[in-house]
C-alpha angles and dihedrals in degrees: 000000000000134000126228137183119186099208093197123214130199120200123194124196089356095285113049107088128190124187143147119024092000088075115080097173145322131209126185131193113196134174128356139322097234142355095262096068136048127253120292122224110285111249128204117191109193128183118194131182127217136140126266092256096051112064118194120243099244132126139180113272092020113136116256129201126187117202139174132187122257122217091279090058090250116138117242123192118236099178138005119191148122129287108249103167137026122187124179128193136170108226089175135020131162148108095299096050147299141248124211122190123204117198108194128184122202125190129205127241094271086074088065092048088053089060095050131089131217139165100076084121116044122248117232125229102284144143122281098255093048091048092052092047091052093047093051093045091051093045098049107026112085123202135191093264089066094055112093107251092224094054113120125203092242089060094057116103112264091226098052120104133187088258094053100037111136088010091283119131119223091227091064093052095042092051099051096089092053099039103042112079105231140225090006130203108276129057114231129206119252115275116229100152098115130231114358140158106287095220091052093052092045091050091050090052092047092049091048090051093045088234134128127246111195145154123265121222091249096058096267131116131245132195118196113195121224097259095046092080091064091073097050117124106218126233107233115222119198136198087266089061106040127082102223096184109090097022111150137184130178129193105206127195089204090066095054113104118179101158109059132186122183117191120207142160116355093006091291118155137219118199138201133169139181109211095185089059090047090055090053102040106013127251106313113180130199135177131207119196114210141172092227118147102198130068093216091055092049092050091047091053092047090052093046093048090051093050092051096046109029092090133034112264113197126198135132113293091219138018113207131198127187103212091197092060110113091224093064114093122234090240091057092046092052092045092053093045091054095038120120127202111271092045121133125248134185136185136169095183103083118127111271093251087066094050097262095247131068127177119178152096136291109244098171141007131211119195126194112187140172131162095284107023139050125184125181125195117199118211103209143189125205117252088241090066090062099032104023123222127196121250123216094259089063093058117085111248091231093062115109123207095240090051097048115124127251093038095212093062114134130200092258089056092065 
């Protein structure tokens, strides 16, 4: 049994640090809510104490970084973003002293992408990763043609630098080539739709490529292509790690889709249906709009979407770990502190009512932190939702095991 204290730290504008009793509490929301959408803007909700005569050095649009210590007492960053909201209240004020509470909201870099435009120049037919790279480069990289010709040097803010011009950090731009999986796995049709919100177009490309566009902890962006998940080495969580109290799963009729249409280039359609599922649950249709170029890719995605949604798949919505619990190992703590969304997790220690075993991917993370405790909740998807597996109802009852094709099929493949 080991002890652990997170000792959180908040840094504003890269230099103004707040720790210890100044910190009342911190919550972070990272990633996405499920596998069928892209990441939301990362949100940091930070509460800091001071007294009424000691204002904190914090301003709108300052950078904000949230860090906690790992088990070696080294600080690791969980989120880097921009301050979007500052609220101040006086919970207590009188002759013997005062208490001031700052409630600060920080937003991740996707909030900036949501305020950028792209598409003034058409995008050629290209793969999903290449498309996303080109969108991000166009959205964030300024050039001389975008500087007003009448702007004089004396009119430029005295705090702006080349690295921070247009509120874009150089680290983000310099990391794109390494952190965006190119070319990707699916070929997309050419884009000629004109100027559009850059986040919207990037999300459409990511959904079409079945990849995941998300924020890094250092304020950069990542794109993991569809096939990249196949090489993930899972973090194994044990009964000593998991908080069993509060586990929840829900099989929902509304999520079943057994009549699938995928639209692609030129409003063409690919179709797939599971008639056994329709006999059980009724005909439940669903449509996915994509930017795919090729018929084979559209049909492949229709088939995969059908396999992952034709039958209810039940597993816990979230897996939670209290890092301060003495039963959690240092190795697991450090792995969770450095974990990014999209990582792989595995456990075979769930209560029997939840099926005991879970194998899947982390789609989102929620952190709740104070000076002495840190709990992370992992929003997960089953591996079958990314790489679909058959369920028994989809196998004809006349099939015998020795006649099953392919002959090298194993139990875990079904």
